[in-house]
C-alpha positions as CSV (number, residue, x, y, z in Angstrom):
1,M,-2.1,6.6,22.3
2,M,-2.7,3.0,21.2
3,T,-4.1,0.8,23.9
4,T,-4.7,-3.0,24.0
5,K,-8.4,-2.3,23.6
6,S,-7.8,-0.1,20.4
7,L,-5.4,-2.7,19.0
8,L,-7.6,-5.7,19.5
9,P,-9.7,-5.1,16.4
10,V,-6.6,-4.4,14.3
11,L,-5.3,-7.8,15.2
12,L,-8.6,-9.7,15.1
13,V,-10.3,-8.3,12.0
14,P,-7.5,-9.8,9.7
15,A,-8.0,-13.2,11.4
16,L,-11.7,-13.0,10.7
17,I,-11.2,-12.0,7.1
18,L,-8.9,-15.0,6.7
19,L,-11.8,-17.2,7.6
20,I,-13.0,-16.6,4.0
21,P,-10.2,-18.4,2.2
22,A,-10.0,-21.0,5.1
23,G,-13.7,-21.7,4.4
24,A,-13.2,-21.8,0.6
25,M,-10.4,-24.4,1.2
26,L,-12.5,-26.3,3.6
27,F,-15.3,-26.6,0.8
28,K,-12.6,-27.4,-1.8
29,A,-13.4,-24.2,-3.9
30,E,-11.3,-24.1,-7.0
31,G,-8.3,-21.8,-6.8
32,W,-8.0,-21.8,-3.1
33,A,-5.0,-23.8,-2.1
34,W,-3.1,-21.7,0.5
35,D,-0.5,-23.1,2.6
36,A,0.2,-22.0,6.3
37,G,2.8,-19.4,5.1
38,S,0.1,-17.7,2.9
39,F,-2.1,-17.3,5.8
40,V,0.7,-15.9,8.0
41,F,1.7,-13.6,5.1
42,A,-1.8,-12.3,4.6
43,W,-2.4,-11.8,8.3
44,I,0.9,-9.9,8.9
45,L,0.2,-7.8,5.8
46,M,-3.3,-6.9,6.9
47,A,-2.5,-6.3,10.6
48,G,0.6,-4.4,9.6
49,V,-1.5,-2.0,7.5
50,G,-4.0,-1.6,10.3
51,L,-1.2,-0.9,12.9
52,A,0.5,1.6,10.5
53,Y,-2.8,3.4,10.0
54,R,-3.5,3.6,13.8
55,F,0.1,4.8,14.4
56,V,0.2,7.4,11.7
57,T,-3.2,8.8,12.4
58,S,-3.2,8.5,16.2
59,K,-2.7,12.3,16.7
60,A,-4.2,13.5,13.3
61,G,-7.3,15.6,13.8
62,V,-7.7,16.6,10.2
63,P,-10.0,14.2,8.1
64,A,-8.0,14.8,5.0
65,Y,-4.8,13.5,6.7
66,R,-6.7,10.4,7.9
67,L,-8.1,9.8,4.4
68,A,-4.7,10.4,2.7
69,T,-3.1,7.8,5.0
70,G,-5.9,5.4,4.3
71,I,-5.6,5.7,0.6
72,A,-1.7,5.5,0.6
73,L,-1.8,2.4,2.8
74,A,-4.6,0.7,0.9
75,A,-2.7,1.3,-2.4
76,G,0.5,-0.1,-0.9
77,F,-1.4,-3.1,0.4
78,I,-3.1,-3.8,-2.9
79,L,0.1,-3.3,-4.9
80,L,1.9,-5.7,-2.6
81,W,-0.9,-8.2,-2.6
82,I,-1.3,-8.3,-6.4
83,N,2.4,-8.4,-7.0
84,A,2.9,-11.3,-4.5
85,A,-0.1,-13.2,-6.0
86,V,0.2,-12.9,-9.8
87,G,2.6,-10.0,-10.4
88,L,1.8,-6.7,-12.3
89,I,4.4,-7.3,-15.1
90,G,4.0,-10.7,-16.5
91,S,3.9,-13.4,-13.8
92,E,4.8,-13.1,-10.1
93,D,8.2,-14.6,-10.9
94,N,9.1,-11.8,-13.4
95,P,12.1,-9.9,-11.8
96,A,10.7,-6.6,-13.1
97,N,8.1,-6.9,-10.4
98,L,10.8,-6.4,-7.8
99,M,10.9,-2.7,-8.7
100,Y,7.5,-2.3,-7.0
101,G,9.3,-3.0,-3.8
102,G,11.3,0.1,-4.5
103,V,8.1,2.1,-5.0
104,L,6.9,1.0,-1.5
105,A,10.4,1.9,-0.1
106,V,10.1,5.4,-1.6
107,G,6.8,5.9,0.3
108,A,8.0,4.4,3.6
109,V,11.3,6.2,3.7
110,G,9.8,9.4,2.6
111,A,7.1,9.2,5.3
112,M,9.8,8.5,7.9
113,M,11.9,11.4,6.6
114,A,8.8,13.7,6.7
115,R,8.2,12.6,10.3
116,W,4.5,12.1,9.3
117,K,3.9,15.8,8.9
118,P,1.5,16.6,6.1
119,L,3.6,18.7,3.7
120,G,6.4,16.2,4.0
121,M,4.0,13.4,3.4
122,A,2.6,15.1,0.4
123,R,6.1,15.2,-1.0
124,A,6.8,11.6,-0.1
125,L,3.5,10.4,-1.8
126,A,4.2,12.5,-4.9
127,A,7.6,10.8,-5.1
128,T,6.0,7.5,-4.7
129,A,3.5,8.3,-7.5
130,F,6.4,9.2,-9.7
131,A,8.3,6.0,-8.9
132,Q,5.2,4.0,-9.6
133,F,4.8,5.8,-13.0
134,M,8.5,4.9,-13.8
135,V,8.4,1.2,-13.2
136,P,6.9,-0.1,-16.5
137,I,9.0,2.5,-18.5
138,V,12.3,1.4,-16.8
139,A,11.3,-2.3,-17.0
140,F,10.6,-1.9,-20.7
141,I,13.9,0.0,-21.4
142,I,16.1,-2.2,-19.4
143,N,15.1,-5.8,-20.2
144,R,11.7,-5.8,-22.2
145,P,10.1,-8.2,-19.9
146,D,7.0,-10.2,-20.5
147,F,4.2,-7.7,-20.3
148,S,1.4,-10.1,-20.2
149,P,-1.7,-9.6,-20.1
150,G,-0.6,-6.8,-22.6
151,V,1.2,-3.5,-22.4
152,A,-1.9,-1.5,-22.3
153,K,-3.3,-3.5,-19.3
154,V,0.0,-3.4,-17.4
155,V,0.3,0.5,-18.0
156,G,-3.4,1.0,-17.1
157,L,-3.1,-1.0,-13.9
158,N,0.1,0.9,-13.1
159,F,-1.6,4.2,-13.7
160,F,-4.4,3.3,-11.3
161,F,-1.8,3.1,-8.5
162,V,-0.2,6.3,-9.7
163,L,-3.6,7.9,-9.3
164,L,-4.0,6.5,-5.8
165,F,-0.6,7.7,-4.6
166,A,-1.2,11.2,-6.3
167,A,-4.6,11.5,-4.7
168,S,-3.1,10.7,-1.4
169,A,-0.4,13.4,-1.9
170,G,-3.1,15.9,-2.8
171,L,-5.0,15.1,0.3
172,Y,-1.8,15.5,2.5
173,R,-1.2,18.8,0.8
174,H,-4.8,19.8,1.6
175,A,-4.2,18.8,5.3
176,A,-1.0,20.8,5.4
177,R,-3.0,24.0,4.5
178,D,-4.8,23.7,7.9
179,H,-3.4,26.2,10.3
180,T,-2.3,23.3,12.6
181,G,-0.8,21.3,9.6
182,D,2.6,20.6,11.0
183,A,1.3,19.9,14.5
184,L,-0.9,17.1,13.3
185,V,1.5,14.3,14.2
186,A,3.8,14.6,17.1
187,S,7.5,14.3,16.4
């Protein structure tokens, strides 16, 4: 069960982290020109990931399940952050980058359908890894977007996320092998 005391760090740590870009802006560091909306977006994203981790792992006793959840949420966070900041395929304005929202939707909907049970989560994250793998292929086939900084770099970065989602799927499968696998997270 999540209490106010357990939620306080989840809500305060992102605010403390955001003191870094605020300080950089205060000292006029090059490249740091965030507006208020950027700070709100960053705080919501970080706090949301922390809350999701607390919620999903609140009843999980198996370390592999907690690690799998952490990897999946971190991969989703980094994917969203990079995509919002500079884009993975070309610039952040490239419409091909919208497909990465679909990747995150596959993971989120799959997790809800699995009711956070480890074997279902393994399947959901395997589907997420496959969806991630398909994004640059579909983007190239459909409209051949700007693949700056180069096809190899885009594919390599994309494959990094595929590996993270696949590792998470493998850890969930490992957690499902435990005798109490399906009882890890209450329905």
